[in-house]
matplotlib code that plots the C-alpha trace (Angstrom):
import matplotlib.pyplot as plt

x = [-9.5, -6.7, -5.8, -2.3, -3.5, -5.9, -3.2, -0.9, -3.4, -4.4, -0.6, -0.2, -3.1, -2.5, 1.3, 0.1, -1.9, 1.0, 0.6, 3.5, 3.7, 3.9, 3.8, 0.8, 0.5, -1.6, -4.3, -3.4, -1.7, -1.3, -1.4, -0.4, -0.5, -0.8, 0.3, -1.7, -1.1, -2.4, -5.9, -6.2, -6.1, -4.0, -5.5, -4.5, -5.7, -5.4, -6.4, -7.1, -7.8, -9.2, -12.4, -13.1, -16.3, -16.0, -16.5, -13.6, -11.2, -12.1, -11.5, -8.1, -7.2, -8.8, -6.1, -3.3, -5.5, -6.4, -2.8, -1.4, -4.1, -4.2, -7.0, -8.0, -7.2, -9.4, -8.9, -10.5, -10.4, -10.8, -11.7, -11.1, -13.4, -14.7, -18.4, -19.2, -22.8, -25.0, -25.0, -21.1, -21.3, -24.1, -22.1, -18.9, -20.4, -21.7, -18.3, -16.5, -17.4, -16.1, -16.7, -14.8, -11.7, -12.4, -10.8, -13.3, -12.5, -14.8, -14.9, -15.5, -15.6, -14.0, -15.5, -12.7, -15.0, -17.3, -14.5, -16.8, -16.6, -18.9, -18.2, -20.4, -22.9, -24.8, -23.7, -20.2, -20.4, -17.1, -17.8, -17.0, -13.4, -13.4, -12.5, -13.9, -11.9, -8.9, -8.7, -10.0, -10.1]
y = [-0.7, -2.2, -0.5, 0.1, 2.0, 4.2, 5.0, 5.9, 8.1, 9.8, 10.3, 12.1, 14.3, 15.3, 16.0, 18.5, 20.3, 20.7, 17.5, 15.4, 11.9, 11.0, 7.6, 6.8, 4.1, 1.1, 0.8, 3.6, 2.3, 5.6, 9.2, 12.7, 16.1, 19.8, 22.5, 25.7, 28.2, 31.7, 31.5, 27.8, 25.1, 22.1, 19.1, 15.5, 12.4, 8.9, 5.7, 2.3, -1.1, -3.5, -5.4, -4.1, -2.2, 1.5, 2.7, 0.4, 1.7, 5.3, 4.8, 3.4, 6.2, 9.3, 10.1, 10.1, 12.1, 14.7, 15.1, 15.5, 17.8, 20.0, 21.8, 24.1, 21.4, 19.2, 15.5, 12.8, 9.0, 7.0, 3.2, 1.2, -1.7, -4.3, -4.2, -2.6, -3.2, 0.1, -0.5, -0.5, 2.9, 4.5, 3.5, 4.9, 8.0, 8.6, 8.5, 12.0, 15.4, 18.9, 22.0, 23.6, 25.2, 23.6, 20.2, 18.8, 14.9, 12.8, 9.4, 8.2, 5.0, 4.0, 1.1, -0.5, -2.7, 0.0, 2.7, 4.9, 7.1, 8.0, 11.1, 12.4, 15.4, 17.4, 18.9, 18.4, 18.6, 17.8, 19.6, 22.9, 21.4, 20.3, 16.7, 15.4, 17.8, 17.4, 13.8, 13.0, 16.4]
z = [0.3, 2.4, 5.9, 4.5, 1.6, 3.5, 6.2, 3.4, 1.8, 5.2, 5.8, 2.4, 2.6, 6.3, 5.6, 3.1, 5.5, 8.0, 10.0, 11.4, 12.3, 15.9, 18.0, 20.0, 22.6, 21.9, 20.6, 18.4, 15.2, 13.4, 14.6, 13.2, 14.9, 13.5, 16.1, 16.3, 13.7, 13.7, 15.0, 14.5, 17.1, 17.3, 15.7, 16.4, 14.4, 15.7, 14.0, 15.6, 13.8, 16.6, 17.2, 20.7, 21.5, 20.7, 24.2, 25.3, 22.6, 23.1, 26.9, 26.3, 23.7, 25.3, 28.0, 25.5, 22.9, 25.4, 26.8, 23.2, 21.7, 24.7, 26.3, 23.6, 20.7, 18.7, 18.1, 16.1, 16.8, 13.7, 14.1, 11.0, 10.3, 7.8, 7.2, 10.8, 11.8, 12.0, 15.8, 15.9, 13.8, 16.0, 19.4, 17.8, 16.8, 20.5, 22.0, 22.6, 24.1, 24.2, 22.3, 19.5, 20.7, 24.3, 23.8, 21.3, 21.1, 18.6, 17.3, 13.9, 11.8, 8.2, 6.7, 4.5, 2.7, 1.6, 1.3, 3.3, 6.6, 9.3, 11.3, 14.1, 13.5, 15.9, 19.2, 18.3, 14.7, 13.2, 10.1, 12.0, 12.5, 8.9, 9.6, 6.4, 4.3, 6.5, 6.3, 2.6, 0.8]

ax = plt.figure().add_subplot(projection="3d")
ax.plot(x, y, z, "-o")
ax.set_aspect("equal")
plt.show()
């Protein structure tokens, strides 16, 4: 899958779920935000396509993501890669922090060559936020 195709599919999926596009600073190439509604929390998705180490990319994007999603929001930084090595995926999934409803910000990888995504599990389990369904469902 090409990056443009993926971004188009993400935009369509997220817009159907109440997200609006917003401009993010470099290195963020694509971002969408969903304000809090009812008992929900504000959600922010940022996408980056670069070859920097995950920790470097996360550190550059984190201040804007945290400011935009707010203290009670949830955010996901998705790094687009072609054939990322498992070590890159593992390093990426270690980025992030926070608890559900308390500024949870996590990082995942989308492998464009395999059309597969990797989202963190464990202490900051993204499935509680429904990121997989939010992005791809």
